[in-house]
Structure formats: C-alpha cells, structure tokens
MOPAC internal coordinates of N, CA, C and O (Angstrom, degrees):
PM7 1SCF
backbone

  N    0.0000 0     0.00 0     0.00 0    0    0    0
  C    1.4518 1     0.00 0     0.00 0    1    0    0
  C    1.5301 1   109.90 1     0.00 0    2    1    0
  O    1.2310 1   121.31 1   -39.85 1    3    2    1
  N    1.2949 1   115.11 1   140.15 1    3    2    1
  C    1.4627 1   121.02 1  -176.56 1    5    3    2
  C    1.5275 1   111.30 1   -76.81 1    6    5    3
  O    1.2310 1   121.27 1   -40.27 1    7    6    5
  N    1.3287 1   115.18 1   139.73 1    7    6    5
  C    1.4674 1   120.77 1   175.64 1    9    7    6
  C    1.5247 1   110.64 1   -85.68 1   10    9    7
  O    1.2310 1   120.78 1   173.91 1   11   10    9
  N    1.3358 1   116.11 1    -6.09 1   11   10    9
  C    1.4616 1   121.47 1  -177.44 1   13   11   10
  C    1.5242 1   110.82 1   -91.95 1   14   13   11
  O    1.2310 1   121.14 1   -28.61 1   15   14   13
  N    1.3183 1   115.42 1   151.39 1   15   14   13
  C    1.4516 1   122.83 1   176.97 1   17   15   14
  C    1.5254 1   108.94 1   -96.25 1   18   17   15
  O    1.2310 1   120.54 1   -47.91 1   19   18   17
  N    1.3231 1   116.58 1   132.09 1   19   18   17
  C    1.4585 1   120.21 1   176.78 1   21   19   18
  C    1.5213 1   108.53 1   -77.81 1   22   21   19
  O    1.2310 1   121.23 1   -52.85 1   23   22   21
  N    1.3331 1   115.26 1   127.15 1   23   22   21
  C    1.4621 1   121.16 1  -179.69 1   25   23   22
  C    1.5206 1   109.73 1  -114.37 1   26   25   23
  O    1.2310 1   121.07 1   -29.43 1   27   26   25
  N    1.3279 1   115.55 1   150.57 1   27   26   25
  C    1.4591 1   120.62 1   174.75 1   29   27   26
  C    1.5198 1   108.35 1  -140.65 1   30   29   27
  O    1.2310 1   120.74 1     4.08 1   31   30   29
  N    1.3097 1   116.20 1  -175.92 1   31   30   29
  C    1.4583 1   120.92 1  -175.44 1   33   31   30
  C    1.5361 1   111.69 1   -59.19 1   34   33   31
  O    1.2310 1   120.27 1   150.82 1   35   34   33
  N    1.3301 1   117.09 1   -29.18 1   35   34   33
  C    1.4674 1   120.73 1  -179.04 1   37   35   34
  C    1.5216 1   113.38 1   -79.23 1   38   37   35
  O    1.2310 1   120.25 1   148.09 1   39   38   37
  N    1.3297 1   117.14 1   -31.91 1   39   38   37
  C    1.4649 1   120.33 1  -174.48 1   41   39   38
  C    1.5251 1   114.13 1  -104.04 1   42   41   39
  O    1.2310 1   119.81 1   167.96 1   43   42   41
  N    1.3192 1   117.96 1   -12.04 1   43   42   41
  C    1.4567 1   122.47 1  -170.09 1   45   43   42
  C    1.5251 1   113.72 1   -60.36 1   46   45   43
  O    1.2310 1   120.06 1   122.83 1   47   46   45
  N    1.3289 1   117.49 1   -57.17 1   47   46   45
  C    1.4692 1   120.50 1  -174.49 1   49   47   46
  C    1.5213 1   112.44 1   -59.86 1   50   49   47
  O    1.2310 1   120.62 1   139.61 1   51   50   49
  N    1.3213 1   116.41 1   -40.39 1   51   50   49
  C    1.4617 1   119.37 1   178.37 1   53   51   50
  C    1.5262 1   110.69 1   -66.01 1   54   53   51
  O    1.2310 1   120.53 1   138.07 1   55   54   53
  N    1.3228 1   116.59 1   -41.93 1   55   54   53
  C    1.4689 1   120.53 1  -178.39 1   57   55   54
  C    1.5228 1   112.21 1   -62.39 1   58   57   55
  O    1.2310 1   119.92 1   138.35 1   59   58   57
  N    1.3414 1   117.75 1   -41.65 1   59   58   57
  C    1.4655 1   119.00 1  -176.32 1   61   59   58
  C    1.5200 1   113.06 1   -80.44 1   62   61   59
  O    1.2310 1   120.04 1   162.08 1   63   62   61
  N    1.3276 1   117.54 1   -17.92 1   63   62   61
  C    1.4676 1   119.06 1  -175.95 1   65   63   62
  C    1.5229 1   114.27 1  -105.42 1   66   65   63
  O    1.2310 1   119.70 1   166.78 1   67   66   65
  N    1.3196 1   118.18 1   -13.22 1   67   66   65
  C    1.4693 1   119.22 1  -176.29 1   69   67   66
  C    1.5159 1   113.93 1  -104.08 1   70   69   67
  O    1.2310 1   119.73 1   175.30 1   71   70   69
  N    1.3134 1   118.12 1    -4.70 1   71   70   69
  C    1.4670 1   119.55 1   179.69 1   73   71   70
  C    1.5288 1   109.58 1   -86.42 1   74   73   71
  O    1.2310 1   120.79 1   -34.50 1   75   74   73
  N    1.3221 1   116.10 1   145.50 1   75   74   73
  C    1.4701 1   120.67 1  -179.50 1   77   75   74
  C    1.5286 1   112.03 1   -90.75 1   78   77   75
  O    1.2310 1   120.48 1  -178.33 1   79   78   77
  N    1.3281 1   116.69 1     1.67 1   79   78   77
  C    1.4613 1   121.09 1   177.74 1   81   79   78
  C    1.5287 1   108.84 1  -128.89 1   82   81   79
  O    1.2310 1   120.15 1   -17.93 1   83   82   81
  N    1.3152 1   117.31 1   162.07 1   83   82   81
  C    1.4648 1   119.68 1   179.37 1   85   83   82
  C    1.5275 1   111.51 1   -58.51 1   86   85   83
  O    1.2310 1   120.77 1   -34.52 1   87   86   85
  N    1.3237 1   116.14 1   145.48 1   87   86   85
  C    1.4682 1   121.17 1   175.61 1   89   87   86
  C    1.5265 1   107.83 1  -119.82 1   90   89   87
  O    1.2310 1   121.51 1   -53.45 1   91   90   89
  N    1.3210 1   114.72 1   126.55 1   91   90   89
  C    1.4619 1   121.47 1   177.43 1   93   91   90
  C    1.5209 1   106.47 1   -95.94 1   94   93   91
  O    1.2310 1   120.49 1   -61.08 1   95   94   93
  N    1.3243 1   116.66 1   118.92 1   95   94   93
  C    1.4584 1   120.79 1  -179.15 1   97   95   94
  C    1.5290 1   109.05 1  -105.68 1   98   97   95
  O    1.2310 1   121.60 1   -57.99 1   99   98   97
  N    1.3331 1   114.55 1   122.01 1   99   98   97
  C    1.4622 1   122.88 1   179.76 1  101   99   98
  C    1.5230 1   108.10 1   -95.43 1  102  101   99
  O    1.2310 1   120.46 1   -68.09 1  103  102  101
  N    1.3346 1   116.72 1   111.91 1  103  102  101
  C    1.4574 1   121.83 1   174.13 1  105  103  102
  C    1.5283 1   106.45 1   -89.38 1  106  105  103
  O    1.2310 1   120.13 1   -60.29 1  107  106  105
  N    1.3349 1   117.35 1   119.71 1  107  106  105
  C    1.4538 1   122.31 1  -170.29 1  109  107  106
  C    1.5296 1   110.45 1  -145.60 1  110  109  107
  O    1.2310 1   120.75 1    -4.25 1  111  110  109
  N    1.3417 1   116.17 1   175.75 1  111  110  109
  C    1.4642 1   122.65 1   172.84 1  113  111  110
  C    1.5258 1   108.83 1  -146.13 1  114  113  111
  O    1.2310 1   121.06 1   -27.25 1  115  114  113
  N    1.3224 1   115.58 1   152.75 1  115  114  113
  C    1.4602 1   122.33 1  -178.31 1  117  115  114
  C    1.5309 1   112.46 1   -59.19 1  118  117  115
  O    1.2310 1   119.67 1   143.99 1  119  118  117
  N    1.3092 1   118.24 1   -36.01 1  119  118  117
  C    1.4666 1   123.18 1  -175.40 1  121  119  118
  C    1.5273 1   113.13 1   -83.46 1  122  121  119
  O    1.2310 1   119.77 1   176.05 1  123  122  121
  N    1.3292 1   118.05 1    -3.95 1  123  122  121
  C    1.4637 1   123.07 1  -173.61 1  125  123  122
  C    1.5341 1   110.94 1   -87.29 1  126  125  123
  O    1.2310 1   121.02 1   -68.52 1  127  126  125
  N    1.3330 1   115.66 1   111.48 1  127  126  125
  C    1.4706 1   120.71 1   179.34 1  129  127  126
  C    1.5158 1   113.67 1   -59.23 1  130  129  127
  O    1.2310 1   119.46 1   128.70 1  131  130  129
  N    1.3466 1   118.64 1   -51.30 1  131  130  129
  C    1.4656 1   119.77 1   178.51 1  133  131  130
  C    1.5461 1   112.76 1   -60.09 1  134  133  131
  O    1.2310 1   120.47 1   148.62 1  135  134  133
  N    1.3341 1   116.71 1   -31.38 1  135  134  133
  C    1.4763 1   120.07 1   177.12 1  137  135  134
  C    1.5266 1   110.42 1   -64.04 1  138  137  135
  O    1.2310 1   121.03 1   139.04 1  139  138  137
  N    1.3255 1   115.64 1   -40.96 1  139  138  137
  C    1.4713 1   120.25 1   179.33 1  141  139  138
  C    1.5270 1   110.66 1   -67.58 1  142  141  139
  O    1.2310 1   120.46 1   148.17 1  143  142  141
  N    1.3443 1   116.72 1   -31.83 1  143  142  141
  C    1.4651 1   119.99 1   178.62 1  145  143  142
  C    1.5273 1   111.52 1   -70.69 1  146  145  143
  O    1.2310 1   120.22 1   142.36 1  147  146  145
  N    1.3218 1   117.18 1   -37.64 1  147  146  145
  C    1.4584 1   121.08 1  -175.07 1  149  147  146
  C    1.5407 1   112.51 1   -81.88 1  150  149  147
  O    1.2310 1   120.31 1   156.38 1  151  150  149
  N    1.3287 1   117.02 1   -23.62 1  151  150  149
  C    1.4735 1   120.82 1  -174.74 1  153  151  150
  C    1.5321 1   113.94 1   -56.03 1  154  153  151
  O    1.2310 1   118.87 1   129.39 1  155  154  153
  N    1.3473 1   119.76 1   -50.61 1  155  154  153
  C    1.4690 1   118.33 1  -179.88 1  157  155  154
  C    1.5286 1   112.80 1   -66.05 1  158  157  155
  O    1.2310 1   120.50 1   148.26 1  159  158  157
  N    1.3345 1   116.65 1   -31.74 1  159  158  157
  C    1.4643 1   120.78 1   178.47 1  161  159  158
  C    1.5303 1   109.49 1   -66.31 1  162  161  159
  O    1.2310 1   120.87 1   136.32 1  163  162  161
  N    1.3198 1   115.93 1   -43.68 1  163  162  161
  C    1.4594 1   120.69 1   178.67 1  165  163  162
  C    1.5301 1   111.16 1   -64.63 1  166  165  163
  O    1.2310 1   120.53 1   140.88 1  167  166  165
  N    1.3351 1   116.60 1   -39.12 1  167  166  165
  C    1.4714 1   120.65 1   176.56 1  169  167  166
  C    1.5234 1   110.74 1   -61.35 1  170  169  167
  O    1.2310 1   120.73 1   137.87 1  171  170  169
  N    1.3245 1   116.21 1   -42.13 1  171  170  169
  C    1.4661 1   121.36 1   178.85 1  173  171  170
  C    1.5310 1   110.74 1   -61.73 1  174  173  171
  O    1.2310 1   121.01 1   131.99 1  175  174  173
  N    1.3274 1   115.68 1   -48.01 1  175  174  173
  C    1.4653 1   120.78 1   179.43 1  177  175  174
  C    1.5322 1   110.02 1   -61.67 1  178  177  175
  O    1.2310 1   120.20 1   138.77 1  179  178  177
  N    1.3209 1   117.22 1   -41.23 1  179  178  177
  C    1.4665 1   121.63 1   179.20 1  181  179  178
  C    1.5303 1   110.93 1   -62.50 1  182  181  179
  O    1.2310 1   120.62 1   134.87 1  183  182  181
  N    1.3284 1   116.42 1   -45.13 1  183  182  181
  C    1.4670 1   120.70 1  -179.77 1  185  183  182
  C    1.5258 1   111.72 1   -64.69 1  186  185  183
  O    1.2310 1   120.62 1   137.37 1  187  186  185
  N    1.3214 1   116.43 1   -42.63 1  187  186  185
  C    1.4625 1   121.17 1  -177.17 1  189  187  186
  C    1.5270 1   112.92 1   -73.49 1  190  189  187
  O    1.2310 1   119.90 1   160.46 1  191  190  189
  N    1.3210 1   117.79 1   -19.54 1  191  190  189
  C    1.4637 1   121.74 1  -175.84 1  193  191  190
  C    1.5230 1   112.59 1  -126.01 1  194  193  191
  O    1.2310 1   120.41 1  -149.59 1  195  194  193
  N    1.3147 1   116.82 1    30.41 1  195  194  193
  C    1.4696 1   121.34 1  -173.70 1  197  195  194
  C    1.5299 1   113.04 1   -61.11 1  198  197  195
  O    1.2310 1   119.99 1   156.28 1  199  198  197
  N    1.3290 1   117.63 1   -23.72 1  199  198  197
  C    1.4640 1   119.46 1   178.92 1  201  199  198
  C    1.5297 1   111.64 1   -79.65 1  202  201  199
  O    1.2310 1   120.23 1   164.01 1  203  202  201
  N    1.3509 1   117.17 1   -15.99 1  203  202  201
  C    1.4644 1   121.00 1  -176.00 1  205  203  202
  C    1.5287 1   113.84 1  -107.57 1  206  205  203
  O    1.2310 1   120.34 1   149.58 1  207  206  205
  N    1.3454 1   116.96 1   -30.42 1  207  206  205
  C    1.4610 1   121.23 1  -175.07 1  209  207  206
  C    1.5228 1   111.58 1  -138.58 1  210  209  207
  O    1.2310 1   121.56 1   -16.72 1  211  210  209
  N    1.3148 1   114.62 1   163.28 1  211  210  209
  C    1.4595 1   123.36 1   169.58 1  213  211  210
  C    1.5223 1   105.89 1  -122.22 1  214  213  211
  O    1.2310 1   120.54 1   -31.06 1  215  214  213
  N    1.3243 1   116.58 1   148.94 1  215  214  213
  C    1.4599 1   120.42 1   177.04 1  217  215  214
  C    1.5195 1   108.77 1  -122.82 1  218  217  215
  O    1.2310 1   121.53 1   -47.41 1  219  218  217
  N    1.3370 1   114.68 1   132.59 1  219  218  217
  C    1.4572 1   121.25 1   176.09 1  221  219  218
  C    1.5126 1   109.55 1  -123.47 1  222  221  219
  O    1.2310 1   120.82 1   -23.44 1  223  222  221
  N    1.3327 1   116.04 1   156.56 1  223  222  221
  C    1.4574 1   121.28 1   179.47 1  225  223  222
  C    1.5194 1   109.28 1  -127.06 1  226  225  223
  O    1.2310 1   121.02 1   -44.71 1  227  226  225
  N    1.3433 1   115.65 1   135.29 1  227  226  225
  C    1.4580 1   121.76 1   176.73 1  229  227  226
  C    1.5206 1   108.01 1  -122.63 1  230  229  227
  O    1.2310 1   120.51 1   -62.46 1  231  230  229
  N    1.3249 1   116.64 1   117.54 1  231  230  229
  C    1.4561 1   121.66 1   175.24 1  233  231  230
  C    1.5285 1   107.13 1   -78.39 1  234  233  231
  O    1.2310 1   120.48 1   -65.59 1  235  234  233
  N    1.3369 1   116.70 1   114.41 1  235  234  233
  C    1.4737 1   120.33 1  -174.51 1  237  235  234
  C    1.5246 1   112.55 1   -69.12 1  238  237  235
  O    1.2310 1   119.84 1   154.62 1  239  238  237
  N    1.3326 1   117.91 1   -25.38 1  239  238  237
  C    1.4642 1   120.10 1   177.02 1  241  239  238
  C    1.5232 1   111.01 1   -70.46 1  242  241  239
  O    1.2310 1   120.59 1   144.71 1  243  242  241
  N    1.3285 1   116.47 1   -35.29 1  243  242  241
  C    1.4641 1   121.10 1  -179.82 1  245  243  242
  C    1.5258 1   112.33 1   -87.09 1  246  245  243
  O    1.2310 1   120.06 1   161.73 1  247  246  245
  N    1.3267 1   117.50 1   -18.27 1  247  246  245
  C    1.4675 1   122.66 1  -176.71 1  249  247  246
  C    1.5275 1   111.44 1  -134.33 1  250  249  247
  O    1.2310 1   120.05 1  -119.64 1  251  250  249
  N    1.3381 1   117.51 1    60.36 1  251  250  249
  C    1.4658 1   119.71 1  -176.95 1  253  251  250
  C    1.5268 1   113.09 1   -63.16 1  254  253  251
  O    1.2310 1   119.80 1   152.59 1  255  254  253
  N    1.3241 1   117.99 1   -27.41 1  255  254  253
  C    1.4673 1   120.42 1   179.19 1  257  255  254
  C    1.5278 1   111.34 1   -65.12 1  258  257  255
  O    1.2310 1   120.34 1   141.74 1  259  258  257
  N    1.3379 1   116.96 1   -38.26 1  259  258  257
  C    1.4708 1   119.91 1   177.64 1  261  259  258
  C    1.5250 1   110.43 1   -68.41 1  262  261  259
  O    1.2310 1   120.34 1   140.34 1  263  262  261
  N    1.3206 1   116.96 1   -39.66 1  263  262  261
  C    1.4678 1   120.26 1   178.25 1  265  263  262
  C    1.5334 1   110.10 1   -62.08 1  266  265  263
  O    1.2310 1   120.37 1   137.20 1  267  266  265
  N    1.3252 1   116.90 1   -42.80 1  267  266  265
  C    1.4689 1   120.64 1   178.29 1  269  267  266
  C    1.5213 1   110.97 1   -66.42 1  270  269  267
  O    1.2310 1   120.92 1   136.42 1  271  270  269
  N    1.3083 1   115.85 1   -43.58 1  271  270  269
  C    1.4717 1   120.90 1  -178.23 1  273  271  270
  C    1.5229 1   111.98 1   -55.70 1  274  273  271
  O    1.2310 1   120.70 1   140.88 1  275  274  273
  N    1.3337 1   116.26 1   -39.12 1  275  274  273
  C    1.4618 1   120.36 1  -178.20 1  277  275  274
  C    1.5246 1   112.15 1  -103.69 1  278  277  275
  O    1.2310 1   120.88 1  -163.61 1  279  278  277
  N    1.3331 1   115.93 1    16.39 1  279  278  277
  C    1.4634 1   122.68 1   174.77 1  281  279  278
  C    1.5256 1   112.60 1    51.19 1  282  281  279
  O    1.2310 1   121.21 1  -133.62 1  283  282  281
  N    1.3250 1   115.29 1    46.38 1  283  282  281
  C    1.4627 1   121.06 1   176.61 1  285  283  282
  C    1.5290 1   107.29 1   -80.24 1  286  285  283
  O    1.2310 1   120.79 1   -71.37 1  287  286  285
  N    1.3194 1   116.09 1   108.63 1  287  286  285
  C    1.4613 1   122.19 1  -176.08 1  289  287  286
  C    1.5274 1   112.57 1   -99.87 1  290  289  287
  O    1.2310 1   120.35 1   154.91 1  291  290  289
  N    1.3174 1   116.94 1   -25.09 1  291  290  289
  C    1.4574 1   120.44 1   176.89 1  293  291  290
  C    1.5240 1   107.91 1  -142.42 1  294  293  291
  O    1.2310 1   121.56 1   -25.66 1  295  294  293
  N    1.3167 1   114.62 1   154.34 1  295  294  293
  C    1.4549 1   119.42 1  -177.73 1  297  295  294
  C    1.5266 1   108.68 1  -126.55 1  298  297  295
  O    1.2310 1   120.06 1   -27.06 1  299  298  297
  N    1.3235 1   117.49 1   152.94 1  299  298  297
  C    1.4645 1   126.08 1    -1.12 1  301  299  298
  C    1.5354 1   112.31 1   -73.56 1  302  301  299
  O    1.2310 1   121.83 1   -37.54 1  303  302  301
  N    1.3176 1   114.10 1   142.46 1  303  302  301
  C    1.4572 1   121.80 1   170.70 1  305  303  302
  C    1.5116 1   107.12 1  -122.23 1  306  305  303
  O    1.2310 1   120.64 1   -51.05 1  307  306  305
  N    1.3185 1   116.38 1   128.95 1  307  306  305
  C    1.4604 1   121.74 1   175.53 1  309  307  306
  C    1.5231 1   107.37 1  -108.19 1  310  309  307
  O    1.2310 1   120.78 1   -53.04 1  311  310  309
  N    1.3208 1   116.12 1   126.96 1  311  310  309
  C    1.4611 1   120.49 1   175.56 1  313  311  310
  C    1.5196 1   107.34 1  -120.22 1  314  313  311
  O    1.2310 1   121.02 1   -52.42 1  315  314  313
  N    1.3225 1   115.66 1   127.58 1  315  314  313
  C    1.4593 1   121.48 1   178.11 1  317  315  314
  C    1.5233 1   108.10 1   -95.21 1  318  317  315
  O    1.2310 1   121.18 1   -53.04 1  319  318  317
  N    1.3253 1   115.35 1   126.96 1  319  318  317
  C    1.4585 1   121.51 1   178.78 1  321  319  318
  C    1.5225 1   109.41 1  -113.38 1  322  321  319
  O    1.2310 1   121.09 1   -38.39 1  323  322  321
  N    1.3127 1   115.51 1   141.61 1  323  322  321
  C    1.4586 1   121.28 1   172.42 1  325  323  322
  C    1.5214 1   106.98 1  -137.73 1  326  325  323
  O    1.2310 1   120.98 1   -49.93 1  327  326  325
  N    1.3271 1   115.72 1   130.07 1  327  326  325
  C    1.4667 1   121.55 1  -176.57 1  329  327  326
  C    1.5225 1   111.65 1    54.08 1  330  329  327
  O    1.2310 1   120.55 1  -142.85 1  331  330  329
  N    1.3283 1   116.56 1    37.15 1  331  330  329
  C    1.4516 1   121.85 1   176.40 1  333  331  330
  C    1.5136 1   115.28 1    81.28 1  334  333  331
  O    1.2310 1   119.78 1   178.32 1  335  334  333
  N    1.3392 1   118.03 1    -1.68 1  335  334  333
  C    1.4626 1   121.57 1  -176.80 1  337  335  334
  C    1.5331 1   111.07 1  -114.28 1  338  337  335
  O    1.2310 1   120.26 1   -40.11 1  339  338  337
  N    1.3480 1   117.10 1   139.89 1  339  338  337
  C    1.4674 1   119.05 1   176.34 1  341  339  338
  C    1.5259 1   110.45 1   -70.00 1  342  341  339
  O    1.2310 1   120.81 1   -49.79 1  343  342  341
  N    1.3383 1   116.05 1   130.21 1  343  342  341
  C    1.4657 1   120.02 1  -179.06 1  345  343  342
  C    1.5310 1   112.32 1  -118.26 1  346  345  343
  O    1.2310 1   120.19 1   165.70 1  347  346  345
  N    1.3380 1   117.24 1   -14.30 1  347  346  345
  C    1.4613 1   120.04 1  -178.81 1  349  347  346
  C    1.5231 1   108.82 1  -158.10 1  350  349  347
  O    1.2310 1   120.87 1   -34.10 1  351  350  349
  N    1.3385 1   115.94 1   145.90 1  351  350  349
  C    1.4649 1   121.79 1   178.67 1  353  351  350
  C    1.5184 1   108.66 1  -133.99 1  354  353  351
  O    1.2310 1   120.94 1   -49.06 1  355  354  353
  N    1.3361 1   115.82 1   130.94 1  355  354  353
  C    1.4594 1   122.54 1   176.55 1  357  355  354
  C    1.5224 1   107.88 1  -124.15 1  358  357  355
  O    1.2310 1   120.11 1   -48.59 1  359  358  357
  N    1.3214 1   117.39 1   131.41 1  359  358  357
  C    1.4565 1   121.02 1  -178.53 1  361  359  358
  C    1.5228 1   109.36 1  -119.56 1  362  361  359
  O    1.2310 1   120.93 1   -47.95 1  363  362  361
  N    1.3298 1   115.83 1   132.05 1  363  362  361
  C    1.4608 1   121.26 1   177.18 1  365  363  362
  C    1.5199 1   112.45 1   100.71 1  366  365  363
  O    1.2310 1   121.54 1   -19.33 1  367  366  365
  N    1.3188 1   114.65 1   160.67 1  367  366  365
  C    1.4597 1   121.14 1  -179.31 1  369  367  366
  C    1.5224 1   110.35 1   -82.13 1  370  369  367
  O    1.2310 1   121.14 1   -37.88 1  371  370  369
  N    1.3039 1   115.42 1   142.12 1  371  370  369
  C    1.4663 1   121.80 1   176.27 1  373  371  370
  C    1.5232 1   108.07 1  -138.22 1  374  373  371
  O    1.2310 1   121.07 1   -18.55 1  375  374  373
  N    1.3211 1   115.57 1   161.45 1  375  374  373
  C    1.4557 1   118.66 1   174.73 1  377  375  374
  C    1.5333 1   108.74 1   -78.15 1  378  377  375
  O    1.2310 1   120.91 1    -3.82 1  379  378  377
  N    1.3114 1   115.87 1   176.18 1  379  378  377
  C    1.4649 1   120.31 1  -175.64 1  381  379  378
  C    1.5321 1   111.52 1   -60.46 1  382  381  379
  O    1.2310 1   120.24 1   135.65 1  383  382  381
  N    1.3168 1   117.14 1   -44.35 1  383  382  381
  C    1.4685 1   120.38 1  -178.79 1  385  383  382
  C    1.5319 1   110.52 1   -61.49 1  386  385  383
  O    1.2310 1   120.59 1   137.84 1  387  386  385
  N    1.3190 1   116.47 1   -42.16 1  387  386  385
  C    1.4598 1   120.84 1   179.07 1  389  387  386
  C    1.5192 1   112.44 1   -64.23 1  390  389  387
  O    1.2310 1   120.92 1   137.16 1  391  390  389
  N    1.3230 1   115.85 1   -42.84 1  391  390  389
  C    1.4661 1   119.52 1   178.23 1  393  391  390
  C    1.5198 1   111.43 1   -65.44 1  394  393  391
  O    1.2310 1   120.76 1   135.63 1  395  394  393
  N    1.3210 1   116.15 1   -44.37 1  395  394  393
  C    1.4654 1   119.59 1   179.27 1  397  395  394
  C    1.5229 1   111.29 1   -61.15 1  398  397  395
  O    1.2310 1   120.79 1   141.90 1  399  398  397
  N    1.3292 1   116.09 1   -38.10 1  399  398  397
  C    1.4607 1   119.91 1   178.07 1  401  399  398
  C    1.5370 1   110.31 1   -64.77 1  402  401  399
  O    1.2310 1   120.65 1   134.58 1  403  402  401
  N    1.3331 1   116.36 1   -45.42 1  403  402  401
  C    1.4725 1   120.47 1   179.98 1  405  403  402
  C    1.5235 1   112.48 1   -66.28 1  406  405  403
  O    1.2310 1   120.72 1   152.96 1  407  406  405
  N    1.3263 1   116.24 1   -27.04 1  407  406  405
  C    1.4698 1   120.34 1  -178.34 1  409  407  406
  C    1.5294 1   112.86 1  -101.67 1  410  409  407
  O    1.2310 1   120.17 1  -171.27 1  411  410  409
  N    1.3236 1   117.29 1     8.73 1  411  410  409
  C    1.4687 1   120.96 1  -174.13 1  413  411  410
  C    1.5173 1   113.45 1   -59.81 1  414  413  411
  O    1.2310 1   119.74 1   151.44 1  415  414  413
  N    1.3215 1   118.10 1   -28.56 1  415  414  413
  C    1.4724 1   119.79 1   178.92 1  417  415  414
  C    1.5302 1   111.92 1   -78.50 1  418  417  415
  O    1.2310 1   120.32 1   172.90 1  419  418  417
  N    1.3387 1   117.00 1    -7.10 1  419  418  417
  C    1.4687 1   121.10 1  -178.29 1  421  419  418
  C    1.5235 1   111.70 1  -108.43 1  422  421  419
  O    1.2310 1   120.85 1   141.61 1  423  422  421
  N    1.3462 1   115.98 1   -38.39 1  423  422  421
  C    1.4760 1   119.03 1  -177.54 1  425  423  422
  C    1.5273 1   111.25 1  -116.01 1  426  425  423
  O    1.2310 1   120.10 1   180.00 1  427  426  425

C-alpha cells in the first residue's frame, strides 16, 4: 500500500496549504518507466519520515492543468511545497540515497 496521497485538481490546493509539514508532490504517469522505479522509493521515504513530511502524487495524464500550472515538462518531477509555496524541484528518477541527499534539508 502506498504511503502517498493521490492528489487531483480538486484536492491539490488544500493539500499543499493545510499541512504543517513539507509535502513532496510526485508528478508522474502510468506509462513512465522511471516514475514506476521511483514510486516504491518515495513510499519508503514517506513511511520512514511520516512525522516530518507528507507525500502526494499527481497523475499528469489525469491532471494536465496541474502539470501546466507548475511547468512540469518531464516526469518524474518532485516538487516540495511548504506553506502552499514550491520551495524545491527535483527532476528525474534517483535511488533512495540520491533522493535522501537531495531532500536532506527537508527531512
């Protein structure tokens, strides 16, 4: 079971602005191989750091307006939001160590 919350155009703004901790949003698609590789790693990081972060997922095929809004040009793209504002963007698949290193200032 995924530790991430599925977000869509209806739930997105509330999710990123009402949490008291940073939320990492994974912009992905079903057909994206690197997205499938990063998903279990992100779930692991979310489970291990649930007191520090929240993880959300946005399917870009089902929510193209959100992808356009945040100028997501390639996937996977991870955008970290705090207080409703994007504070960090990571593009491309990485292993767990690489992701943890890139997110070390957040978790």
